[in-house]
C-alpha positions in Angstrom: -7.0 -5.9 2.3 -5.0 -8.8 4.1 -2.0 -8.5 2.5 -1.3 -4.7 3.1 -1.2 -2.9 6.4 -2.7 0.4 4.6 -5.1 0.5 1.7 -6.1 3.9 -0.1 -9.3 4.1 -2.0 -10.0 6.9 -4.1 -12.6 8.0 -6.6 -15.1 10.5 -7.4 -17.7 12.0 -4.9 -20.4 9.6 -4.2 -19.1 6.7 -5.8 -19.6 4.2 -2.9 -15.9 4.5 -1.3 -17.2 4.4 2.3 -20.1 2.1 1.6 -17.3 -0.5 0.0 -14.9 -0.2 3.1 -17.5 -0.4 5.5 -19.1 -3.6 3.8 -15.6 -5.4 3.4 -14.6 -4.5 7.0 -17.6 -4.1 9.0 -15.5 -5.1 12.5 -13.4 -1.7 11.7 -13.9 1.2 13.6 -15.2 4.2 11.1 -14.0 7.8 11.8 -14.6 10.7 9.6 -12.2 13.7 9.9 -15.2 15.9 8.9 -15.6 15.6 12.5 -14.1 18.6 14.3 -13.1 16.9 17.2 -12.0 13.7 15.2 -9.9 16.2 13.2 -8.3 17.9 16.0 -7.3 14.7 17.8 -5.7 13.6 14.5 -4.0 17.1 14.1 -2.7 17.4 17.5 -1.6 13.9 18.3 -1.2 11.8 15.1 0.4 8.8 16.9 -2.0 8.8 19.6 -5.0 9.0 17.0 -3.7 6.0 15.4 -3.1 3.8 18.6 -6.7 4.4 19.2 -7.5 2.4 16.4 -5.0 -0.5 16.6 -7.7 -3.2 15.6 -8.4 -1.6 12.3 -9.8 1.4 11.3 -11.5 3.1 8.4 -10.3 6.8 8.0 -12.8 8.9 5.9 -11.7 12.5 4.5 -8.1 11.6 5.2 -7.2 14.8 3.1 -8.2 17.0 6.1 -5.0 16.0 8.1 -2.3 15.6 5.6 0.1 15.2 8.4 -1.5 12.0 9.6 0.1 9.7 6.7 3.5 10.9 8.2 2.9 8.7 11.1 2.3 5.7 9.1 5.7 4.6 8.4 7.1 4.3 12.1 4.0 2.7 13.1 3.0 0.1 10.7 6.0 -2.3 10.8 5.6 -2.5 14.8 1.6 -2.6 14.9 0.6 -5.2 12.6 -3.0 -3.9 11.8 -4.9 -2.8 8.8 -6.7 0.4 7.8 -8.6 1.6 5.1 -8.4 5.5 4.1 -10.8 6.9 1.9 -10.8 10.5 0.3 -12.0 11.9 -3.1 -9.5 11.2 -6.0 -9.1 14.9 -6.5 -8.0 15.6 -2.8 -4.9 13.5 -3.1 -1.6 14.9 -4.6 
């Protein structure tokens, strides 16, 4: 994970994706986009949402805010930080 600014982990439901992420990076903030307030913030201000977590974040259920991934390209070359994205394997295109 230290070589890549973004790591996506996919797999079947209840396979331990969140547990794995949290064990590997316990210092990262954790945000679950099933939470309505987090989801609304991410949808309304994707850049501001990502800037909130510059020191690393595990974003769970990112499929609820697909427009969030559009903000990655312009931000990661500048902000040298790592994030883990997690969603069910059948929720990704």
